[in-house]
C-alpha positions in Angstrom: 4.7 18.1 15.5 6.0 18.0 11.9 4.1 15.4 9.7 7.5 14.1 8.2 9.0 13.1 11.8 6.1 10.9 12.8 7.8 7.7 10.6 11.0 8.4 12.7 9.3 8.4 16.2 7.7 5.2 15.2 10.9 3.8 13.7 12.3 4.3 17.4 9.8 2.9 19.4 8.8 -0.2 17.2 13.0 -0.5 18.0 12.4 -0.3 21.5 9.6 -2.8 21.5 11.5 -5.4 19.8 14.0 -5.5 22.7 11.3 -5.7 24.9 10.3 -9.4 22.9 7.6 -8.2 21.1 5.9 -10.8 19.3 6.4 -9.5 15.9 9.8 -8.8 16.2 10.6 -12.3 17.4 12.1 -14.5 14.1 11.2 -17.7 13.6 13.5 -20.8 15.0 15.5 -23.2 12.5 12.7 -25.9 13.5 10.0 -23.7 11.9 11.8 -22.8 8.8 13.2 -26.6 8.5 9.0 -27.3 8.7 8.2 -24.8 5.6 11.1 -26.0 3.1 9.0 -29.3 3.9 5.6 -27.7 2.9 4.4 -27.3 6.5 3.9 -23.6 7.1 1.5 -20.3 7.7 1.7 -17.0 8.0 -0.4 -14.6 9.8 -0.7 -11.1 8.7 -3.3 -10.5 11.6 -2.6 -11.6 15.2 -4.7 -15.5 15.4 -5.8 -16.0 11.9 -3.5 -18.0 9.5 -3.8 -16.6 6.0 -5.6 -19.3 3.9 -3.2 -21.6 1.8 -5.6 -20.8 -1.1 -4.9 -16.8 -1.1 -1.3 -17.9 -2.0 0.1 -17.8 -5.9 2.2 -20.3 -6.9 5.4 -18.9 -4.8 8.3 -21.3 -6.6 10.7 -18.3 -8.1 8.2 -16.0 -7.6 9.7 -12.6 -6.6 8.2 -11.1 -2.9 7.9 -7.8 -1.3 7.9 -8.3 2.4 6.5 -4.3 2.8 7.2 -3.5 6.6 7.5 -6.8 7.1 11.1 -7.0 9.1 11.4 -9.4 12.1 12.5 -12.8 10.4 9.0 -13.9 10.6 7.0 -13.9 7.0 10.1 -13.6 4.5 11.9 -16.4 5.9 8.9 -18.8 5.7 8.2 -17.5 1.9 11.9 -18.3 1.3 11.6 -21.9 2.3 8.6 -22.0 0.3 10.6 -21.1 -2.9 10.3 -17.1 -3.5 13.0 -14.6 -4.2 12.3 -12.2 -1.1 13.1 -8.7 -0.6 11.7 -7.1 2.7 11.8 -3.3 3.6 11.3 -1.5 6.8 12.1 1.4 8.7 13.1 -0.2 12.2 16.7 -0.8 12.3 16.1 -3.9 14.6 13.6 -5.5 12.4 15.9 -5.8 9.5 18.7 -7.3 11.6 16.5 -10.1 12.6 15.8 -10.8 9.0 19.7 -11.0 8.2 20.1 -13.1 11.2 17.7 -15.9 9.9 19.2 -15.6 6.7 22.8 -15.9 7.6 21.4 -18.9 10.1 19.8 -20.3 7.2 21.9 -19.9 4.4 19.9 -18.0 2.0 19.9 -14.7 0.5 17.4 -11.7 1.2 17.6 -8.1 -0.3 17.3 -5.7 3.0 16.0 -2.4 2.5 15.7 0.3 5.2 13.2 2.5 3.8 9.9 4.6 4.6 6.7 3.3 2.5 5.3 6.2 3.5 7.4 8.0 0.5 8.1 6.1 -2.8 9.2 2.8 -3.0 12.5 2.3 -4.1 11.5 0.0 -6.7 11.2 0.1 -10.6 7.7 -0.3 -11.8 6.1 -4.2 -12.0 9.0 -5.6 -10.0 7.2 -7.9 -7.9 4.4 -10.8 -8.2 3.4 -10.7 -4.6 3.3 -7.9 -2.0 3.1 -9.1 1.7 2.3 -6.3 4.2 1.4 -7.5 8.0 -0.9 -4.5 10.4 1.4 -1.7 10.0 -0.7 1.1 7.9 -2.3 2.1 11.8 1.3 3.5 11.3 0.6 5.9 8.4 -1.7 8.9 8.2 -2.5 8.7 4.7 -2.9 4.7 3.0 -3.7 5.8 -0.6 -0.3 6.7 -1.7 0.6 3.7 -0.2 -1.3 1.2 -2.2 -0.7 3.5 -5.4 2.9 2.8 -4.7 2.0 -1.6 -4.2 0.5 -1.2 -7.5 3.4 0.3 -9.3 5.8 -2.0 -8.2 3.3 -5.0 -8.5 3.8 -7.2 -11.9 0.1 -7.3 -14.2 -1.8 -10.2 -12.0 0.3 -10.0 -8.7 -1.3 -10.1 -5.6 -1.2 -8.5 -2.3 -1.7 -9.7 0.9 -2.5 -7.5 3.5 -3.4 -7.4 7.4 -5.0 -4.0 8.8 -6.3 -2.6 11.7 -9.8 -1.1 11.3 -9.9 1.0 14.0 -11.9 0.1 16.9 -8.9 0.0 18.9 -8.2 3.5 19.1 -12.5 4.1 20.7 -11.6 2.3 23.6 -10.1 3.0 27.0 -6.5 1.5 28.0 -8.9 -1.5 29.8 -11.1 -1.8 26.5 -14.4 -1.3 28.8 -15.3 2.3 27.9 -15.7 4.5 24.5 -13.4 7.1 25.5 -12.7 9.1 21.7 -14.5 9.3 18.4 -13.1 8.5 15.0 -11.0 9.5 13.0 -8.1 9.1 15.5 -5.3 11.6 14.2 -3.1 13.0 16.3 -1.7 15.4 13.4 -4.8 16.4 13.0 -5.6 16.6 16.7 -2.7 17.2 18.6 -4.7 17.0 22.0 -4.5 12.9 21.5 -0.8 13.3 21.4 -0.7 15.1 24.7 -3.3 12.0 26.1 -1.0 9.4 24.8 2.5 8.2 25.7 4.5 9.0 22.3 7.9 7.2 23.7 5.7 4.0 24.1 3.1 3.7 21.6 4.4 5.8 18.8 2.4 8.0 16.4 -0.6 6.1 15.3 -3.6 6.5 13.0 -7.3 5.2 12.6 -8.5 3.5 9.2 -11.7 2.3 9.0 -12.2 -0.6 6.7 -14.6 0.9 4.3 -11.3 3.6 4.2 -8.9 1.1 3.6 -10.8 -1.1 0.6 -12.0 2.3 -1.1 -8.1 3.0 -1.2 -7.2 -0.2 -2.6 -9.8 0.4 -5.4 -8.8 3.7 -6.0 -5.5 2.4 -6.4 -6.8 0.2 -9.1 -6.8 -3.1 -7.1 -9.7 -6.0 -7.7 -10.6 -7.5 -4.0 -10.7 -11.0 -4.0 -11.3 -12.1 -0.7 -11.0 -10.9 3.3 -11.4 -12.3 6.6 -12.3 -10.2 10.3 -9.4 -11.1 13.3 -9.1 -10.1 16.8 -6.9 -8.6 18.9 -5.3 -11.8 20.2 -5.5 -10.4 23.8 -7.6 -7.9 25.7 -11.2 -7.3 26.4 -12.5 -6.6 23.0 -10.2 -10.4 22.2 -12.0 -12.0 25.0 -15.7 -11.0 23.4 -14.4 -12.2 20.4 -15.1 -8.2 18.7 -13.4 -8.2 15.1 -10.8 -5.1 15.0 -8.7 -6.4 12.3 -8.9 -7.9 8.9 -7.0 -9.7 6.0 -7.6 -8.8 2.6 -6.2 -10.5 -0.7 -6.5 -8.3 -3.7 -4.6 -8.7 -7.4 -3.4 -5.9 -9.9 -5.7 -6.5 -13.0 -3.8 -8.4 -15.7 -2.7 -11.5 -16.6 -0.9 -13.3 -13.9 2.8 -14.2 -14.0 3.8 -17.7 -15.3 
């Protein structure tokens, strides 16, 4: 399978998940938007734990990029909190949810259909905040993504991101037995494609916490804080075994005023 095709496969598969009621494809309702306008809001970038409010810089008037953040979840809330939001996603169904919520609630959002493994279609130093829910498990090489995020962030700008740290890829479907090692890379090891179901699971890749954090550091980010999280369902989650991580980092420089 050519490497350049896996993002198209994933866009198609995620679109089918949205049709089937995928948790991360369900837009917020009107009541949640109203509560956010009143200052009562939280955002999750990993399955169960909300991002600490202390991680957010002042949002009123901030330019926010939701990277692979379609679905009408994070961006409507940040818009309600006073930010000017742009959402980039490669799954049309996720972007349609963003348009639907914006039309329903009467605000504008810049909607961009693009592949985050390529150069982002924005000028240097465009955004004050980049929000990236768990999605790099659909990307083979993460450091170029972080370099692009750093490029489009203004000096002092914040990155808030959620990650899968790889443990999910070593266990069987029931999450009871260790059945494979790391890294999980179906392009380097095509046998993994034969073992899995691409039409249902897409093409995914493991990245350890060390790999992700080192890639952020090499891209120039300063890491401010982090926390671990669980899947939210399944055997690993029942045993409270962390498989996810959220990170707050910033680009060096003077924070926007």
